C-alpha positions in Angstrom: 0.6 -34.8 -13.8 -2.3 -32.2 -14.7 -0.1 -29.5 -17.0 -2.9 -27.3 -17.1 -1.5 -24.4 -15.3 2.3 -24.1 -17.1 0.8 -24.5 -20.7 -1.6 -22.0 -20.5 -0.2 -18.9 -20.2 -4.0 -16.9 -19.1 -4.2 -20.0 -16.1 -0.6 -19.1 -14.8 -2.5 -17.8 -11.3 -5.1 -19.6 -8.8 -7.8 -18.5 -7.5 -6.8 -18.5 -4.3 -3.1 -17.0 -4.5 -5.3 -14.1 -6.3 -8.2 -14.1 -3.5 -5.1 -14.0 -0.9 -3.0 -10.8 -2.7 -6.7 -9.3 -2.5 -7.3 -9.9 1.0 -3.5 -7.9 2.2 -4.2 -5.5 0.3 -7.1 -4.8 1.2 -6.0 -4.9 4.7 -2.9 -3.1 3.8 -5.1 -0.1 2.0 -7.5 0.3 5.1 -4.7 0.8 7.5 -3.4 4.4 7.3 -0.3 5.7 5.7 1.2 7.9 3.8 -0.8 7.4 1.0 -4.2 7.6 2.0 -2.5 10.8 4.7 -1.7 12.3 1.1 -4.7 11.9 -1.2 -7.0 12.6 1.8 -4.9 15.9 2.9 -5.6 16.9 -0.8 -8.7 16.3 -1.3 -10.3 17.7 1.7 -7.7 20.9 1.1 -8.0 21.1 -2.8 -11.2 19.4 -4.1 -12.3 15.4 -5.4 -10.2 15.9 -8.5 -7.2 17.4 -7.0 -7.6 13.8 -4.9 -8.4 12.1 -7.8 -5.2 13.3 -10.2 -2.8 13.1 -7.2 -4.1 9.1 -7.3 -3.2 8.5 -10.5 0.7 9.3 -9.6 0.1 6.9 -6.4 -0.9 4.8 -9.2 2.0 5.1 -11.6 4.3 4.0 -8.3 2.5 1.0 -7.9 3.4 0.2 -11.9 7.3 0.9 -10.9 6.8 -1.2 -8.2 5.2 -4.3 -10.3 7.8 -3.6 -13.4 10.8 -4.3 -10.8 9.7 -7.3 -9.3 8.3 -8.8 -12.4 11.8 -8.7 -13.7 13.1 -10.2 -11.0 14.7 -7.5 -7.9 12.7 -9.9 -4.9 15.5 -12.7 -5.8 17.6 -10.0 -4.0 16.3 -10.4 -1.3 16.5 -13.9 -1.7 19.5 -13.6 -2.2 21.2 -11.3 0.4 19.1 -12.2 3.3 20.4 -9.6 5.3 19.8 -7.1 3.4 16.3 -8.3 2.4 15.7 -8.1 6.7 17.3 -4.9 6.7 14.9 -3.5 4.8 11.7 -5.2 6.5 13.1 -3.6 9.9 13.6 0.0 8.6 10.1 -0.3 7.2 8.3 -1.8 10.4 10.6 1.1 12.5 9.3 3.9 10.1 5.7 2.5 10.5 5.7 2.1 14.3 6.8 6.2 14.0 3.5 7.1 11.8 1.8 5.0 14.7 3.0 7.6 17.2 2.2 10.5 15.2 -0.9 9.2 15.2 -1.8 8.5 19.1 0.8 10.6 20.4 -0.1 14.0 22.3 -1.8 16.9 19.9 -1.3 14.3 16.8 -3.3 14.9 14.3 -6.1 12.2 12.5 -6.0 11.5 9.3 -9.3 13.1 8.2 -8.7 16.1 10.7 -9.2 19.4 8.4 -5.6 21.1 7.2 -5.1 24.1 5.4 -2.6 23.7 2.7 -2.6 25.5 -0.3 -3.7 24.6 -3.5 -1.0 22.6 -5.9 -1.4 22.6 -9.7 -2.0 19.4 -11.8 1.3 18.9 -12.4 2.7 18.8 -9.0 -0.4 16.5 -7.3 0.7 13.8 -9.9 4.3 14.0 -8.7 4.2 14.1 -4.9 0.9 11.5 -5.3 3.7 9.8 -7.2 6.9 10.6 -4.7 4.6 9.2 -1.6 4.0 6.5 -2.9 7.4 5.0 -4.1 9.0 6.2 -0.6 6.4 4.7 0.9 8.1 1.6 3.0 4.5 0.1 2.8 4.2 -0.6 -0.4 7.8 -1.7 -0.7 7.1 -4.5 1.9 4.5 -5.4 -0.2 5.9 -5.7 -3.3 9.4 -6.9 -2.3 8.1 -9.2 0.3 4.4 -9.8 0.8 3.2 -10.1 -2.5 6.0 -12.7 -4.4 4.8 -15.1 -0.8 1.7 -15.8 -3.0 3.9 -17.0 -6.2 3.9 -20.5 -7.2 7.1 -21.2 -9.4 5.7 -25.2 -9.6 3.0 -23.6 -11.9 5.8 -22.1 -14.4 5.4 -18.5 -15.5 6.4 -16.7 -12.7 7.3 -13.5 -14.4 3.7 -13.3 -15.7 2.5 -14.7 -11.7 3.9 -11.9 -10.3 2.5 -9.6 -13.1 -1.0 -10.5 -12.6 -0.5 -10.8 -8.8 0.3 -7.2 -9.3 -1.6 -6.3 -11.1 -4.5 -7.2 -8.8 -3.7 -5.6 -6.2 -3.1 -2.4 -8.4 -7.0 -2.4 -8.2 -7.7 -3.3 -5.4 -5.6 -0.4 -4.2 -6.6 2.2 -6.8 -10.1 1.3 -6.2 -10.6 1.8 -2.7 -8.1 5.0 -2.6 -11.0 6.3 -4.8 -13.7 6.1 -2.8 -11.8 7.4 -0.1 -10.4 10.4 -1.9 -13.9 10.9 -3.4 -15.9 10.6 0.3 -13.0 12.7 2.2 -15.0 16.2 2.4 -18.0 14.1 4.1 -16.2 11.5 5.9 -14.3 14.5 7.5 -16.7 16.8 8.1 -18.8 14.0 9.7 -15.6 13.1 12.3 -15.6 17.3 12.9 -19.1 17.1 14.3 -17.8 14.4 16.6 -14.8 15.1 17.7 -14.9 11.7 20.1 -15.0 9.9 16.8 -12.2 11.7 15.2 -10.4 11.1 18.9 -10.8 7.2 18.3 -9.6 7.7 14.8 -6.6 9.1 15.1 -5.8 5.7 18.0 -7.9 3.0 15.8 -5.1 4.0 13.2 -1.9 4.0 15.3 -2.9 0.5 16.5 -3.2 -1.0 13.5 -0.1 0.1 12.3 1.8 -0.9 14.6 0.0 -4.1 14.9 1.0 -4.4 11.0 5.1 -3.2 11.7 4.7 -5.8 14.7 4.0 -8.5 12.5 6.2 -7.3 10.1 9.2 -6.9 12.7 8.2 -11.0 14.5 7.7 -12.5 10.6 10.8 -15.0 9.5 9.6 -16.0 6.0 12.0 -15.1 3.2 10.6 -13.9 -0.2 10.3 -16.2 -2.9 12.0 -15.2 -6.4 9.7 -12.8 -9.1 
């Protein structure tokens, strides 16, 4: 039997698992939610620097989730299926509410310019942190989706969780950073094209609703991490 994967901590995670997590992370970060809405609104209202400071807070919240999952919080949801299911359904319901807000009459698009008072860096960081920490989409990502890519037979389960989480953070921070940097230009482009702005709203609502329904219909249980 080949024990390379279990003897060498550096090879604890398989390439397919890393690619799988990266794909899931990319799909979720491109599905507009609270993180993107906050980062875009701050970048448009206060400039790129404000968006990047907010992104630093978001990244810190990612790390908090990662530490919690690595420490074994996901195992609790495997041992108590009812709690796990309740968290999933609550998250799905919240995403459906966001989808409705996107498509309802008078709804606001992510890249629609908004008048916001300027905030100091400390508040930008804190709001970015809290927005991500209280984002059910991120909670579901770490407590439900991420553990599915852990392979207990490879050993080093905690290390696998850590490496997979770092891969997710790398994808999310990179994409969110690009969005924050380009938010002003994207908003200006869409503001000159009202039809495109409306299409963006409905596309966002459709994606959020699709994710919510998939989460609600998924009967998979978390793998202890």
